[in-house]
C-alpha positions in Angstrom: 24.0 33.3 4.1 22.9 32.1 0.7 19.4 33.6 -0.3 16.8 31.0 -0.6 16.0 31.7 -4.2 19.7 31.8 -5.3 20.7 29.2 -7.9 22.4 26.0 -7.0 26.2 26.2 -7.3 27.8 22.8 -6.7 30.6 22.6 -4.2 33.9 22.9 -6.0 35.5 20.5 -3.5 33.0 17.8 -4.6 33.6 17.3 -8.2 31.6 14.7 -10.1 28.3 13.0 -9.2 29.5 10.4 -6.9 31.2 12.8 -4.4 27.9 14.8 -4.4 25.9 11.6 -3.7 28.1 10.3 -1.1 29.1 13.3 0.9 26.0 13.7 3.1 25.3 10.0 4.1 29.0 9.5 5.0 30.3 13.0 6.2 27.4 15.0 7.4 26.6 15.3 11.1 22.9 14.4 11.6 20.7 17.3 12.7 19.4 16.6 16.2 15.7 16.8 16.4 13.1 16.1 18.9 10.4 14.1 17.1 7.3 12.2 18.2 6.6 8.8 16.8 3.2 7.7 15.8 2.0 4.3 14.5 -0.4 4.4 11.7 -2.3 1.2 11.4 -3.3 0.4 7.9 -6.5 -1.2 6.5 -4.8 -4.4 5.7 -3.6 -4.8 9.4 0.0 -3.6 8.8 1.6 -0.5 10.0 3.5 2.7 9.0 5.6 4.7 11.6 5.4 8.5 11.3 7.9 10.9 13.0 6.5 14.3 13.8 8.6 17.6 14.3 7.6 21.2 14.6 4.8 23.2 16.1 1.6 21.5 17.4 -0.5 24.4 16.1 -3.6 22.9 14.4 -3.4 25.5 11.6 0.4 25.4 10.9 1.3 24.2 7.3 2.2 20.4 7.4 4.7 18.8 5.1 4.9 15.0 4.6 8.4 13.8 3.9 8.9 10.6 1.8 12.3 8.8 2.0 14.1 6.8 -0.7 15.0 3.2 -1.2 16.6 1.5 1.9 16.3 4.8 3.7 13.9 6.0 6.7 12.8 8.9 8.5 16.2 9.3 9.7 17.8 9.7 6.4 19.9 13.0 6.6 18.0 14.8 3.8 14.7 14.2 5.7 16.1 15.3 9.0 17.6 18.4 7.3 14.3 19.4 5.7 12.3 18.9 9.0 14.8 21.1 10.8 14.5 23.9 8.1 10.8 23.7 8.0 10.5 24.1 11.7 12.7 27.3 11.5 10.0 28.5 9.3 7.1 27.7 11.8 6.0 24.8 9.8 5.3 21.2 11.0 6.4 18.2 9.4 5.9 14.4 9.6 8.5 11.9 8.1 6.9 8.6 6.8 8.7 5.3 7.2 7.7 3.0 4.5 6.7 -0.5 5.5 9.4 -2.1 7.4 11.8 0.8 7.4 11.5 2.2 10.9 13.7 -0.3 12.6 11.0 -3.1 12.8 9.9 -5.6 10.2 6.4 -5.0 9.0 3.6 -7.6 9.8 2.8 -8.7 6.3 4.7 -10.4 3.5 4.0 -7.4 1.3 6.8 -4.7 1.3 7.3 -1.1 0.2 8.0 -0.5 -3.4 8.2 2.4 -6.0 4.4 2.0 -6.8 3.1 2.0 -3.4 0.8 5.0 -3.8 -2.0 3.1 -1.9 0.0 3.5 1.3 0.6 7.0 0.5 -3.0 7.6 0.1 -3.9 6.1 3.4 -1.2 8.3 5.1 -2.6 11.5 3.5 -6.1 10.7 4.5 -4.9 10.1 8.2 -3.0 13.4 8.2 -6.1 15.1 6.9 -8.2 13.7 9.8 -5.4 14.5 12.2 -5.0 18.1 11.3 -8.0 19.1 9.2 -7.3 22.8 9.4 -3.6 22.5 8.2 -2.6 23.1 4.6 -1.0 19.7 3.5 2.2 19.5 1.3 4.4 16.5 0.5 8.2 16.2 -0.5 9.5 12.9 -1.9 13.0 11.8 -2.6 14.1 9.2 -5.1 11.7 6.2 -4.6 9.6 8.4 -2.5 9.4 11.0 -5.2 8.3 8.3 -7.7 5.6 7.3 -5.5 4.5 10.8 -4.8 4.3 11.7 -8.5 2.3 8.5 -9.3 -0.1 9.5 -6.4 -0.5 13.1 -7.8 -1.2 11.8 -11.2 -3.8 9.1 -10.1 -5.7 11.7 -8.0 -5.5 14.5 -10.5 -7.9 17.4 -9.6 -9.1 15.5 -6.6 -5.7 15.5 -4.9 -5.8 16.9 -1.3 -2.2 18.3 -1.3 -1.7 22.0 -1.8 1.7 21.6 -3.5 4.5 19.0 -3.9 8.1 18.5 -4.5 10.0 15.4 -5.9 13.7 15.1 -6.0 16.0 12.8 -7.9 13.2 10.7 -9.3 13.8 7.4 -11.2 11.1 8.4 -13.8 11.4 5.2 -15.7 12.2 2.2 -13.3 13.3 -0.1 -16.0 15.9 2.6 -17.3 17.1 3.0 -13.5 17.4 -0.8 -13.1 19.7 -0.7 -16.3 21.6 2.4 -15.3 22.6 1.4 -11.8 24.2 -1.7 -13.2 26.8 0.3 -15.0 30.3 1.5 -14.1 30.8 2.9 -10.7 27.1 2.7 -10.1 27.3 -1.0 -9.7 28.6 -0.3 -6.1 25.3 1.4 -5.4 23.5 -1.6 -6.8 25.6 -3.8 -4.5 24.7 -1.7 -1.5 21.0 -1.7 -2.3 20.9 -5.4 -3.1 22.5 -6.1 0.4 19.9 -3.9 2.1 17.0 -5.3 0.3 17.9 -8.9 0.9 18.4 -8.1 4.6 15.0 -6.5 4.5 13.4 -9.8 3.3 15.6 -12.1 5.7 14.6 -9.9 8.8 10.9 -10.3 7.8 11.4 -14.2 7.5 13.0 -14.4 10.8 10.1 -12.3 12.3 7.6 -14.7 10.8 9.5 -17.7 12.2 9.7 -16.3 15.8 5.9 -15.5 15.6 5.0 -18.8 14.1 3.4 -17.1 11.1 3.5 -20.1 8.8 1.3 -18.7 6.2 3.2 -15.5 5.9 6.6 -17.4 5.9 5.3 -19.8 3.2 4.2 -16.8 1.1 7.7 -15.5 0.9 9.3 -19.0 0.5 7.1 -19.6 -2.5 8.6 -16.8 -4.4 11.9 -18.7 -4.4 15.5 -18.6 -3.1 17.4 -15.4 -2.2 20.6 -16.8 -3.5 22.0 -15.6 -6.8 20.1 -12.2 -7.0 22.5 -9.6 -8.1 20.5 -6.9 -9.9 17.4 -4.9 -9.5 15.9 -6.9 -12.3 16.5 -10.1 -10.4 15.1 -8.9 -7.2 12.1 -7.2 -8.6 11.3 -10.2 -10.8 11.6 -12.6 -7.9 10.1 -10.6 -5.2 8.7 -7.2 -5.8 6.5 -8.1 -8.8 4.8 -11.3 -7.6 4.5 -10.2 -4.0 2.6 -7.0 -5.1 0.3 -8.2 -8.0 2.6 -7.5 -10.9 2.9 -10.0 -13.7 6.9 -9.6 -13.7 9.5 -7.1 -13.3 8.7 -5.4 -16.7 5.1 -5.1 -15.8 6.0 -3.6 -12.4 8.4 -1.1 -14.0 5.8 -0.1 -16.6 2.8 0.4 -14.1 4.8 1.9 -11.3 7.1 4.3 -13.3 6.0 7.9 -12.5 6.8 9.3 -15.9 3.5 7.7 -17.2 1.6 9.7 -14.7 3.0 13.1 -15.1 0.5 14.6 -17.6 -2.3 14.1 -15.1 -0.9 16.0 -12.2 -3.1 19.0 -11.3 -1.3 19.9 -8.0 1.5 22.6 -8.2 4.7 20.4 -8.2 8.4 21.1 -8.3 10.8 18.5 -9.8 14.4 18.9 -9.0 16.9 16.7 -10.9 20.5 16.6 -11.7 21.6 15.7 -15.3 24.6 13.8 -13.7 22.6 11.6 -11.5 24.3 8.3 -11.5 21.1 6.3 -11.0 19.1 8.0 -13.9 19.7 8.1 -17.7 19.5 11.5 -19.3 16.9 10.0 -21.6 14.8 8.7 -18.7 13.8 12.3 -17.8 10.6 13.7 -19.1 10.1 16.0 -22.0 8.6 19.4 -21.4 5.4 18.1 -23.5 4.9 15.3 -20.8 4.6 17.7 -18.0 1.3 19.3 -16.8 1.0 23.2 -16.9 1.3 23.2 -12.9 4.7 21.4 -12.9 8.1 23.2 -12.7 11.1 21.1 -13.7 14.6 22.3 -12.4 17.4 20.4 -14.2 20.8 21.2 -13.0 24.0 20.1 -14.7 25.4 18.7 -11.5 24.2 17.5 -8.0 24.3 13.7 -8.1 21.6 11.7 -6.5 19.9 13.6 -3.6 23.2 15.4 -3.3 23.0 19.1 -4.2 25.8 20.1 -1.8 27.0 23.7 -2.0 29.2 26.1 0.1 32.7 25.5 1.5 34.4 22.5 3.1 34.1 24.3 6.4 30.6 25.5 5.9 28.8 23.0 3.4 25.2 24.0 2.3 22.4 22.0 1.1 20.5 23.4 -1.7 17.4 21.1 -1.3 17.0 22.4 2.3 16.8 26.1 1.3 14.9 25.7 -2.0 12.2 23.3 -1.1 10.9 25.2 2.1 11.1 28.5 0.2 9.2 27.1 -2.9 6.5 25.7 -0.8 6.1 28.9 1.1 5.8 30.7 -2.3 3.2 28.1 -3.4 1.3 28.8 -0.2 0.8 32.4 -0.9 
């Protein structure tokens, strides 16, 4: 068995960033977990669904897991993390961003890369639920961006003991450009189908419920036709729906790279230089990081990939590294 602190050695049988990125969602068998769902009602009347796993001990360390774009608490990297944390005797709770738990959320607003307000409400709720439990957070991709933004906004007042962010799109404008290049356009097409379906599901809900005002709020944003890129979607929907002037304003104000220097919580960043969603020049320079931030940049690993081991016994670096690092941070 690979030691928790052993360096990442990418699987030889998954050469290149795309096979690393696609292996888990297409080929991995989902870990079977017994989880308890809780509905968290937000101050604005909407809801988030939380999926709990692990010990019920009031003092057991608690880790909040944040999924990425078009993912959910059932994303395999979330399930895998929860399984490994439970093996250590740690509790975990996986957040479903608005509308990501299998049921459309109740308001026109959605989740997005800058939704640190929803994260703040969730953290406050967990503090109230388990006030004796040391609280940690792990975010992947979009979830990692939101987490880093939250950490920077709260600085020395952040209640988290430590945090980990994986495969982060530090500059959202760069990411929107990168995902439109080469093979990555296939990822863009997938995300666009999912995001448009997300909006359409919400429109159908508002029609069924007779929510004329909510339906009108979405319809005023314009047609869903002809949207092909992140710039298109975020300019038409994300930005105006969430108080941003346009896509450029959203990308500037929501990109986590601009918040890194204010982080005062011990934080681990795990990134692959060959991430097909992120340009190399989008990654922060050492001078941009606070003293309490550790940046692991691996040559390979893809986007939330980091698969190692053999074809018959694949391993997942993130699932041994993250729990081990959090445990060390807890000491």
